[in-house]
C-alpha positions in Angstrom: 7.1 8.6 2.5 4.5 6.2 1.0 7.2 3.6 -0.1 8.6 3.7 3.8 5.2 2.7 4.7 4.9 0.1 1.9 8.0 -1.4 3.2 7.0 -1.1 6.9 3.7 -3.5 5.8 5.7 -5.3 3.6 7.9 -6.7 6.6 5.2 -6.4 9.2 3.0 -8.6 7.0 5.8 -11.1 5.8 6.8 -11.5 9.3 3.2 -12.6 10.2 3.2 -14.6 7.1 6.3 -16.2 7.9 5.9 -17.2 11.6 4.9 -20.8 12.1 2.5 -20.4 14.9 2.9 -22.2 18.1 6.2 -24.0 17.7 7.7 -26.4 19.8 10.8 -25.4 22.1 13.9 -25.7 19.8 11.9 -26.6 16.8 10.2 -24.3 14.1 6.8 -23.8 15.9 5.4 -22.3 19.3 3.9 -25.1 21.4 0.1 -25.0 22.5 -0.2 -24.3 26.0 -0.6 -27.6 27.4 0.6 -30.9 26.3 -2.6 -32.5 27.0 -4.1 -30.5 24.2 -1.2 -31.1 21.6 -1.8 -34.8 22.2 -5.8 -34.7 22.5 -8.2 -35.5 19.6 -9.0 -38.3 17.0 -5.6 -40.1 16.1 -6.5 -39.6 12.4 -6.7 -36.1 12.8 -3.5 -34.5 11.4 -1.3 -32.9 14.6 -0.4 -30.2 12.0 -3.3 -27.6 10.9 -3.0 -25.0 8.0 -4.3 -21.3 8.1 -4.0 -19.0 4.9 -2.5 -15.8 6.8 -3.2 -13.5 3.5 -7.0 -14.6 3.9 -7.1 -13.8 7.5 -4.8 -10.7 7.0 -7.3 -9.1 4.6 -10.3 -10.0 6.3 -9.8 -8.7 9.8 -12.4 -6.0 10.1 -10.1 -3.3 10.4 -8.6 -4.0 7.2 -12.1 -2.3 5.4 -10.2 0.9 6.4 -6.9 0.3 4.5 -6.5 2.3 1.7 -3.8 0.6 -0.4 -3.1 3.4 -2.9 -2.2 5.5 -0.1 -0.7 2.8 2.1 -2.8 4.7 5.0 -5.7 3.6 6.8 -9.2 5.6 7.0 -9.7 7.0 10.7 -11.9 3.7 11.8 -15.0 4.3 13.2 -16.0 3.1 16.6 -16.8 -0.4 16.9 -20.4 -1.7 16.1 -21.0 1.5 13.9 -23.6 1.4 11.3 -23.2 2.7 7.8 -25.5 5.8 8.7 -23.5 6.6 11.5 -20.3 6.1 9.4 -21.9 8.6 7.1 -22.2 11.4 9.5 -18.8 10.7 10.6 -17.3 11.4 6.9 -19.6 14.7 7.1 -17.9 15.5 10.3 -14.2 15.2 8.8 -15.2 17.1 5.6 -16.0 20.2 7.7 -12.8 19.7 9.6 -10.9 19.4 6.4 -12.5 22.5 5.4 -11.5 24.3 8.7 -7.5 23.2 8.0 -7.6 24.2 4.4 -8.9 27.5 5.2 -6.7 27.8 8.2 -3.5 27.0 5.8 -4.5 28.6 2.3 -2.1 31.5 2.5 0.4 29.0 2.9 -0.7 26.3 0.7 -0.8 29.4 -2.0 2.6 30.6 -1.5 3.9 27.2 -2.2 1.9 26.7 -5.3 3.3 30.2 -6.3 6.7 29.0 -5.7 6.5 26.2 -7.8 4.9 28.3 -10.9 7.9 30.6 -10.2 10.7 27.8 -10.4 9.2 26.4 -13.2 8.8 29.4 -15.3 12.9 30.0 -14.5 13.6 26.6 -15.6 11.8 27.5 -18.8 13.5 30.5 -19.4 17.0 28.6 -18.7 16.0 26.0 -21.4 15.2 28.9 -23.6 18.6 30.7 -22.9 20.4 27.7 -23.9 18.8 26.8 -26.8 18.9 30.6 -28.1 22.7 30.7 -27.1 23.2 27.5 -29.2 22.1 29.0 -32.2 24.8 30.9 -33.1 27.2 28.4 -32.4 25.6 26.0 -34.9 25.3 28.8 -37.3 28.9 29.8 -37.4 30.0 25.9 -37.7 27.5 24.5 -40.2 28.7 26.2 -43.3 32.5 25.8 -42.1 31.4 22.2 -42.0 29.6 22.0 -45.5 32.4 23.9 -47.1 35.5 22.1 -45.9 37.8 20.6 -48.1 39.0 17.3 -46.5 38.0 15.0 -44.3 40.0 16.0 -41.6 38.8 19.8 -42.0 35.4 18.1 -41.2 36.5 16.4 -38.1 38.4 19.8 -37.0 35.0 21.9 -37.2 33.0 19.1 -35.5 35.2 19.0 -32.6 35.2 23.0 -32.2 31.5 22.8 -32.7 31.0 19.9 -30.3 33.2 22.0 -27.6 31.3 25.2 -27.9 28.3 23.6 -27.7 29.2 21.5 -24.6 30.3 25.3 -22.9 26.7 26.5 -23.4 25.3 23.5 -22.1 27.3 22.7 -18.9 26.4 26.4 -18.1 22.9 26.0 -18.3 22.7 22.6 -17.5 24.1 23.4 -13.8 21.6 26.1 -13.6 19.1 24.3 -14.7 20.0 21.4 -12.5 19.9 23.6 -9.4 16.5 25.1 -10.5 15.3 21.4 -10.5 16.4 21.0 -7.0 14.6 23.9 -6.1 11.4 23.1 -7.4 11.8 19.4 -6.2 11.8 20.6 -2.6 9.0 23.2 -3.2 6.8 20.0 -4.4 7.8 18.2 -1.3 7.0 21.1 0.6 3.5 21.1 -1.1 3.1 17.3 -0.8 3.9 17.5 3.1 1.1 20.3 3.6 -1.2 18.2 1.4 -0.5 14.9 3.6 -1.0 17.0 6.8 -4.6 18.0 5.3 -5.2 14.1 4.9 -5.3 13.8 8.7 -9.0 14.8 8.5 -9.7 11.8 6.8 -6.3 9.2 7.5 -4.5 8.1 10.3 -0.9 9.5 9.9 1.9 7.1 9.1 3.2 6.3 12.8 -0.9 5.7 13.6 -0.9 2.9 10.5 2.1 1.6 11.5 0.8 1.2 15.0 -2.5 -0.2 13.5 -0.8 -2.4 11.6 0.9 -4.0 14.9 -2.3 -4.4 16.5 -3.5 -6.3 13.5 -0.3 -8.7 13.6 -1.0 -9.0 17.5 -4.7 -10.1 16.7 -4.1 -12.5 14.3 -1.2 -14.2 16.6 -3.6 -14.8 19.1 -6.6 -15.9 17.0 -4.5 -18.4 15.4 -3.7 -19.6 19.0 -7.0 -19.8 19.7 -7.9 -21.6 17.0 -5.1 -24.0 17.4 -6.0 -25.0 20.9 -9.9 -25.1 20.3 -9.0 -27.6 17.3 -6.4 -29.5 19.1 -3.6 -29.0 16.9 0.0 -28.6 18.4 1.4 -26.5 15.4 0.1 -24.2 12.8 1.5 -23.3 9.5 0.8 -20.6 6.4 -0.1 -22.3 3.2 -0.4 -19.5 1.2 3.2 -18.0 1.9 4.9 -18.1 -2.1 1.6 -16.1 -3.4 1.5 -13.5 -0.9 5.2 -12.9 -1.5 4.9 -12.1 -5.3 2.0 -10.3 -4.7 3.7 -7.7 -2.4 6.9 -7.0 -4.5 8.0 -3.7 -4.4 10.7 -1.7 -6.3 12.5 -0.5 -3.7 12.9 3.0 -5.0 12.8 5.7 -3.0 13.6 8.7 -5.3 11.1 10.1 -6.9 11.4 12.1 -10.5 10.0 15.7 -10.6 7.4 14.1 -12.9 6.4 11.8 -10.3 6.4 14.0 -7.4 4.2 16.5 -9.8 1.8 13.2 -10.4 1.4 12.7 -6.3 0.6 16.1 -5.6 -2.1 16.4 -8.3 -3.8 13.0 -6.9 -3.7 14.4 -3.7 -5.0 17.5 -4.7 -8.1 15.5 -6.1 -8.3 13.1 -3.3 -8.8 16.4 -0.9 -11.1 18.1 -3.2 -13.6 15.1 -3.4 -12.6 13.1 -0.2 -11.8 9.6 0.3 -13.9 7.0 -1.5 -16.1 5.8 1.3 -18.4 2.9 -1.0 -16.0 0.1 -0.6 -15.9 0.6 3.0 -19.2 1.1 3.2 -20.1 -2.0 1.1 -18.0 -4.1 3.8 -20.0 -2.4 6.7 -23.3 -3.6 5.0 -21.7 -6.7 4.4 -21.3 -7.4 8.3 -24.9 -6.4 8.5 -26.4 -8.5 5.9 -24.6 -11.3 7.1 -24.9 -14.2 5.4 -25.9 -13.9 1.8 -24.0 -14.4 -1.5 -24.2 -10.7 -2.3 -22.4 -10.1 1.0 -19.3 -12.6 0.4 -19.1 -11.5 -3.2 -18.5 -7.8 -1.6 -16.0 -8.9 0.6 -14.1 -10.8 -2.4 -14.1 -7.8 -4.5 -12.9 -5.5 -1.7 -9.9 -7.5 -0.9 -9.0 -9.3 -4.4 -7.3 -12.2 -2.8 -5.2 -14.6 -5.1 -6.9 -16.2 -7.7 -8.3 -19.7 -7.7 -6.3 -20.8 -10.6 -3.0 -20.1 -8.7 -4.0 -21.3 -5.7 -2.4 -24.6 -5.9 0.7 -23.1 -7.0 1.0 -20.7 -4.2 1.3 -23.3 -1.2 4.3 -24.6 0.2 2.7 -27.8 0.7 -0.4 -29.7 0.1 -1.1 -32.2 3.2 -3.3 -33.2 5.8 -4.2 -30.9 8.4 -7.1 -29.1 9.5 -7.2 -25.4 8.1 -7.9 -23.0 10.3 -8.3 -20.0 8.0 -12.0 -19.6 8.8 -12.3 -20.2 12.7 -9.6 -17.4 12.7 -11.6 -15.0 10.4 -14.7 -15.5 13.1 -12.7 -14.6 15.9 -11.3 -11.7 14.6 -14.8 -10.6 13.7 -16.4 -10.9 17.0 -13.2 -9.6 18.6 -14.0 -6.3 16.7 -17.6 -6.1 17.4 -19.4 -8.3 14.7 -22.2 -10.4 16.3 -20.7 -14.0 16.5 -23.9 -15.2 14.3 -23.2 -12.8 11.8 -19.5 -13.5 11.7 -20.1 -17.7 11.5 -22.5 -16.9 8.6 -20.0 -14.2 6.6 -17.4 -17.0 7.2 -19.6 -19.9 5.6 -20.5 -17.8 2.7 -16.7 -16.7 2.3 -15.6 -20.2 2.5 -17.9 -21.0 -0.6 -16.5 -17.9 -2.4 -12.9 -18.4 -1.6 -13.0 -22.1 -1.9 -11.9 -24.5 0.9 -8.2 -25.4 1.4 -7.1 -28.9 0.7 -7.6 -30.3 4.3 -10.4 -28.5 5.3 -13.2 -29.7 7.2 
């Protein structure tokens, strides 16, 4: 399930990154709304503007609720909520979880008992296999040691191997069936735990819908930024590095060990609740406005491209006005952050991350 969500996220974000916004008909970019806008402005100002979509994406206010470990969004609070108000919401969600857990306690215990029972059965089959192989070795070991010719040794080795293989085939098939039963039980338990997570998180489907909203928000914001800055086209300059950071293995099949690890992590998460500290730090950042501490908090939260790889990550280094921070401000204001605070935060972030080549 996590891999499917991760793939969706990768595809939607990759599409957003790969779009060349505002191209002219028949070309690779969408045209700005009016011909007047496309030709207006200082002749020395480049017609093509740039934007770092990865940064814009990460700094969309809705992304403070995204949990990259689970690839799910923590249930967002209403726009304009204070950190204190959000903490009250988390208490309510904890109470909701406790009620849901209590309602499914018998089902949870039944599945956990099934998991433990199947594990014991697998262990018992492993012991039987070892026990049944012992007499075979006891029979052939002295025959091999006392053999008087190489041909005789080879004969006994072949016979022992065949006898051991027969035992292994018999028990390996049973163990394989038990492993399948264990895998199904672990899936069942994970499904229950993911269901209980809905007290704290959006579902996979709701997370996908949230990313669609963010995609639309970003595209609209870039169009606004381009029109305001009289750019006829906007391209993303940080595509290559973004792709490198979001490689996935493509593996859908989990081993039993991996499934047990996921279930253990989910148990721990449900017991303790989500880690709200990064989210609260980000909410406080929006309240604080312009401060170095606020900028550093967001930088730690989103962990964008290190400065040393910045130049190598760009598809091109060109003239052109960078609209990253204009777009970030537009998104913040649209999502309830006062304009003055959004502008102040953007200034701090621009200094923390550095301004791309071509920025004003």
